[in-house]
N, C-alpha and C positions, 0 to 999 in steps of 0.2 A: 323509519330507517331506510336510507337509500340502499338499493341492491344493484350489484353489477355482476354480470356473467362474463367470464373470459376463459381462455384456454390456459394461460399461465399468469400467475400473480407473483411478481418479484418484489420483495420487501427490502428496501434500502437503495438509495440513489448514490452510492459510492461507486468506485471503479468497477467492482465485481458486478453489482446490481445493474448499473446503467449499461455496461457493455453486454451483459447477458441479455437484458431486455432488448437492446438494439439489434443484436445478432439474431435472436429468436424472431423478432418482428420482421427483420430483413428476409428471413427464410419463410415468411408467410404464417407465422404463429401469432394469433391474437394475444397480445401481451399488455398487462397493466403493471406499471412500476410505481411503488409508493415511496415517497421521501418525506420524512417527518418535519424537516425544516422548510422554511419559505424560500430559501435559496441555498447555494453551495458555498457561500462566503464564510469559511472558517479557517483561521490561521493555523499554521504548523501541522497541517496534514501532509501525508507523503506526496511530494511533488517531483519525484524522479521518474521520468518516462524512459524506460530502458530500451536498448536496441531491439529486443524481442517485441515490445509493444509497438515501437515504430514500424517494425516489420508487419505486424498485424494491420496497422493503418495503411501501409503500402498495399497489402493484399486486398484491402477493401476499396482501394482507389482514392483514399482520403488523405494521403501523406502530404501532398503539396499544399492543400488547403490548411491542413493542421499546422504545418511548419510556418505558415504565415502568421500564426499567433506569436506574441512575444515570448521568447524563450532564450535560455543560455545553453551553450553546448559544452560538455565536458568530455574530452577525448581520453583523458587519463584520470586515474585515481591515485592520489599521493598522500603521504603523511610525513609530518616533521616529528622525528623522534629525537628528543634532546636537541643536539645541534645539527643533526643530519636529516636531509630530505630524501625519502625513498618513494619512487614510483612503483606502485604495487600492481596496477592493472593498466593495460593500454587497449582500448576498444577498437582501434583503427584497423586491426587485422581480422575482425570478426566477419564471417561470411553472410553479411546482411546489407541491406540498402544503406543504413545509417550506422556508421561506426562511432557512435557517441551516445552519451546519456543526455537527454534534454531536461533541463530544469525549468519547470513551468508551474505556476500556481495551480493547485489541484482544481480550484473552481473553474479556471479557464478550460482545463481538460474536460471536466464534467459538462460544462456549458456546451462545448463543442459536440460531444457525443449526444447530449440531449437534443441539440439542434438538428443533427442529422437524423436522429430517431423520430423526431416529430414530423418529418417529411413522409413517414410511412403510415399508411392508413390502418395498419394492424398494431400500432403502438399508441399507448396512452400513459402520460406521466401525471400523477396526482401529487402535487406539492402540499406541504403543511398537512400531511395525512400520516398519522402514526398507527402502526399495527398495535393492537391491544390483546389479541388472543386468536386462537385457532378455531375454525369450524370443523368439527369432526363428525363422522357418521360411520358406525360399525368398525371403529378402530382405524379409520382412514381419514387423513386430512383432506378436506374438500373446499377449504377456503380460509379467509381471514376476516376477523372483526377489527375494524379500524375506526379512528375518529378523525374526521376531516373538518375543514373550516365551517361546513354547514351542518355538522352533527355526525351521528353514528353511520357507518357504512358496513355492509356485509358484501364481501367479494367472493363469489363462488368460482372455483377454477379446478381444472384437472390436476394442476401442479402448483404448489407454493414453493418458491425459491427464497430461502433465507439468506440475504446478503446484507444484513443489518449490523455487521461489525462484531467486535470482540465482546460487547455487552448485549448480544443479540436477544431481543425480546421473544422472537419466534423460537429460537433454540431453547430458551428457558421454558416456554410454554409447551414445547414438545417433549421435555424431560430427557433430552439427550445428554449423556454423561461427558464431562469435559476433563481431560487429563492435563493438570498443571505441571509444566516442565521447569518453572522457576526462572528468575533473572536476578543477577546481582546488582543491577543498577536501574535508576530512573534517569530521565533527561529533562533539563530545564532549557526551554527555547526562548530566544529573544532576538531582537534586531539591532544592528548598528550600521550607520551609513558607510558607504564606500567612498574613498577619496582617491584622487590621482596619485599614482605611485604604488597603490595597493597591489598585491598579487592578482593575476588575471584569471586564476582558476580556483576551484574549490579544493580544500585540503583539510586534513586533520592535524591537530597539534597534541602531542603526547609528552607530558612531563611527569615527574613523580607525584602521584596522588591526584592527577587531573588529566582528563581527556576532553578536548574541545573540537567539535566538528564545525567547519565554516563553509557554508554554501554560498557561492558567489551568485547574487541575484540582480546584477546590473547596478542599481543605485544603492543597494544595501547588502550587508552580510546577514544571512540567516544562520544563527549560531546555536549549536546544541551542546550544552554543558553537562557531561555525565557525572552523576553523583551516586554514592552507594544507595542501594535499595532502602527506601524509607527514610532517607536523610534530608528530605526537603524541609520538614518542620523545623529541625535544628538549624538548618542553614538560614531559613527565613526569620528565625528568632534573632539573628544578628543584624546590625545596621546594614543598609544597602551599600554603604561605602566599603564594607569589607568584601562584598561580592565584586564590586567594581575593581577593587585593588587586585583581586585574584585574576580577573580577566586581563587587566593591564600587565600583570607580571607574566602571564602565560603567553600573550601575544602583544609585545611591546608597541607595535604600530597602532594598536587600538586605544592606547592610553589617552590620547587627546579627545576621544569621543565616548568614553564609558559613562560620562555624565548623562548621556541620552537615556540611560536606564534610570529613570527618575525615582522609581520605587518598585517594590515587589510585584505590583500590579502589572508591570511591564514584562514580567517573566512568567511564562506558562509552563506548567508541569505536565509531562507525559509519563504516566505510570506504565512502565514497561511490563508487558505480559508475553509469555511464550506458552501457548497451550494448543491443544488439538482435541477434536472429537475422535472417539473410537469408532463411532458409527455416524456417517454423514447424513443418513436418510431414514425416514419412516415412510410407510405407504402414503403417497401424495405429497411428500415434503422432502426437499433437498437443501442442505447447507453448503455454501461455498465461500471463498475468501476468508476474511477474519472470523466469520461465524463458524467456520470449520477448522481454522488453524491460525491463531494469532501469531504473527512473526515478530522477532526481535528487530529493532532498527538497524542492527548490524548489516551492512551492505546495502541498506535502503531498498530491499527487494520485495517489501510487502505489496506494493501496488502491482509489481510485475507478476507475482504469484496470483493475485486476485484476477488480473486480466487473463492469465493463462487458464484459470479455473472457468472463467466465463466463456472463453473460446471452446474449451472442451465440453462444457455443458451444452452449448448450442450445437456443436458438431454431433454429439451423441443423441440429444433429445429432440432436436427440431423435427426430424422425420416422424418418430413415434407420436409426438404431440400433434403435429399437423394432420396426421392420418388417424388419430383417435385410437392408437394401439399402445399407449405408454404402459409399461409394467414396472414392478419393483426392481426387476433385474436391470432395467435401463438406468435407474437411479444408482444402483450399486456399481454399474459400469463406470459412472463418473468418478466415484470414489476410487475404484481400482486404477483408473487412469491417472488421477491427480494425487493420490495419497503418497506414493513413493517420492515424487519431487518435493512435496511439502515436508515429509519426514526427514529426507536427506538434507534439505536446506536447513531445517531446524537443528539437526545434529551438528552441522558445521557451525551454525550460530552459537550453539551451546558450548562448543569447544573454544571458540574465540572469547565468549563471555567469561567462561570459568578459568581459562588458562592465561588469557591476556588481560582483559578488562578488569577482572577482579584483582589481579596482581598489581596492575598499574594504579588502581584507586587506593590500594593499601601500601604502595611503595613510598619510602621516605629517603631514598638514595637515587643518585643519577641513573638514568635509564639509557641503555645503548641498544641499537637495533640488533635483534637476534641474527644468527648466521643465515637463516632461511631468507630473511628480507634483504640482507646484504647481497645475496646471490642475484636478486632481481636487478640490482644495479650493474653487476658484472655480466650477467647473461639476460639481456632484455627479452629474449624469446620466452623466458619463464613467466613473463607478465600475461601471456596469452591464457593460461589456465584460470587465474582469478578473474580475468576479463570475461571469459566464457561463462564462468559460474555466476558472476554478478550480472553481466549484460544479457545473457540468454537464459540462464537458469538450467535446471535439470529437466530434460524432456520439454523443450519449447513447443508450443502448440501453433498450428497453422489453420487458417480459416478454410473450412471445407467449401467446395464449389456450391453445394446446395444452400449454404448459409450466406456466402458472399454475393450471390446473385439476387437482386431485389425482385420480389414477387408482387410489389405494389402496383 
């Protein structure tokens, strides 16, 4: 068995894990990050880079290089409800460097962060390496058992950070209790090409019984089709032609290209989960991102919350880890810092899920925009509140000086 000694072992190479590993290594903490896949190429992962995340990149001095990667800018968030278009959020007034949401494939974002992290002597990324269990001594987590390309690995560390997503292997091994908050819908993802004359911005389409999110990705639309929870099997039992017809009826300008959905294999299912841990840590172990709080796709804020968790983790723990004085109270401080933003965001998502999405999916009569949304058209200043909640989140994090300055 290969054995590795490090200060911090981060499990999961997603936004939370890679950013936490990068920031800790940047602050001089010897860090190993494990990613179970051989690369980051997976479709239909969260690809919204919010203004708060772009602000973090600015604080790190990486924004200009980052924005040279292919991306699309969204300055507003709009929805078509029945025959009316409502602009619900306008990010241009936010007090940040970039007043827009950048749509970028998540693999490009992760490749960029990994590339910057690999420049640091205190950072090591192990691809194709899956965590299989915890190493414990006297009730304390002291490392990870993993399987890599060349066989079993034991990684000993002062801290294990579980950032391995909503189906976290590390969280399960630690026996931490998960509170399920429920969701009334799942999402079917698929792609359709864009053509000249199509709308220039991302938007949502809401009609009786159906909600469709359309993300403008340059050469194609990334489409999210909301269905009642558990309804995928019944839908897939129908001919693919029925699904195509529903898409064409909902967004008529797509009718000429729905045949690009050749079969159900071209449609991916996202099973929506909304849950959270009551306790984010055990001695020697901390959960962040989806491993601590799986978010609804409402608002597309999951990546944003994950990045904010990573920044707070590095801000709070870099000094104690580097100086060999980490305590359980330090881990609990991360939860105290980030639990309220996660809970408050989930509460808002649950209200929208249960009072709006559930009713739309069950509706069989024409839908009109409620008065609250109509006011956004009459008083554009009202768009600032949802823009702030979506673009910055509740309690946005900023990179501490000790973390942002490289010690390599």
